[in-house]
C-alpha positions as CSV (number, residue, x, y, z in Angstrom):
1,M,36.3,-101.9,-39.2
2,S,36.3,-105.5,-38.1
3,T,33.9,-107.2,-35.7
4,A,34.8,-109.8,-33.1
5,L,34.4,-113.4,-34.1
6,T,31.7,-115.5,-32.5
7,E,32.9,-118.6,-30.5
8,E,31.7,-120.9,-33.4
9,Q,33.7,-118.8,-35.9
10,K,36.8,-119.1,-33.7
11,I,36.3,-122.8,-33.6
12,V,35.8,-123.1,-37.3
13,H,39.0,-121.0,-37.9
14,L,40.9,-123.2,-35.5
15,L,39.8,-126.4,-37.2
16,N,40.7,-124.9,-40.6
17,R,44.2,-124.2,-39.4
18,T,44.8,-127.3,-37.3
19,S,43.0,-130.1,-39.1
20,F,41.6,-131.1,-42.5
21,G,38.8,-128.7,-41.9
22,P,35.7,-128.4,-39.7
23,T,33.1,-131.1,-39.5
24,R,29.9,-130.8,-37.5
25,E,31.4,-133.4,-35.1
26,A,34.7,-131.6,-34.7
27,V,33.0,-128.3,-34.0
28,Q,30.8,-130.0,-31.4
29,K,33.9,-131.6,-29.8
30,V,35.8,-128.3,-29.6
31,N,32.7,-126.6,-28.2
32,R,32.4,-129.3,-25.5
33,L,36.1,-129.4,-24.6
34,G,37.0,-125.8,-25.1
35,I,39.8,-124.6,-27.4
36,P,42.7,-125.0,-24.8
37,T,41.8,-128.6,-24.0
38,Y,41.3,-129.5,-27.7
39,L,44.7,-128.1,-28.5
40,D,46.3,-130.0,-25.6
41,E,44.8,-133.2,-27.0
42,Q,46.1,-132.5,-30.4
43,L,49.6,-131.8,-29.1
44,H,49.7,-134.6,-26.6
45,P,47.6,-137.6,-27.9
46,E,49.2,-139.9,-25.4
47,R,47.2,-138.2,-22.7
48,I,43.9,-139.3,-24.2
49,S,42.5,-142.3,-22.3
50,G,42.3,-145.4,-24.5
51,H,43.9,-143.7,-27.5
52,P,46.4,-145.9,-29.4
53,H,49.1,-143.2,-29.2
54,G,48.9,-143.5,-25.4
55,R,50.2,-147.0,-25.5
56,K,53.9,-147.6,-25.4
57,T,55.2,-149.5,-28.4
58,R,58.2,-151.8,-28.2
59,W,60.2,-149.2,-30.3
60,S,59.4,-146.3,-28.0
61,Q,60.3,-148.4,-24.9
62,N,63.6,-149.3,-26.4
63,H,64.5,-145.8,-27.6
64,A,63.0,-143.7,-24.8
65,A,66.4,-142.9,-23.3
66,E,68.0,-141.8,-26.6
């Protein structure tokens, strides 16, 4: 018989699977954002305001059409 995971257990499991493991800060971030938003940030870092992956590099500008 299995019991349902708490929200914190779900977050810790997610971070174990998608990162280098949970830290207190990461758990707090996922708790604040919610799992769907956290995953969206991980899959699309260019959408994060001020994040270096959001900036276009010269290489990406020259090769965007390829």
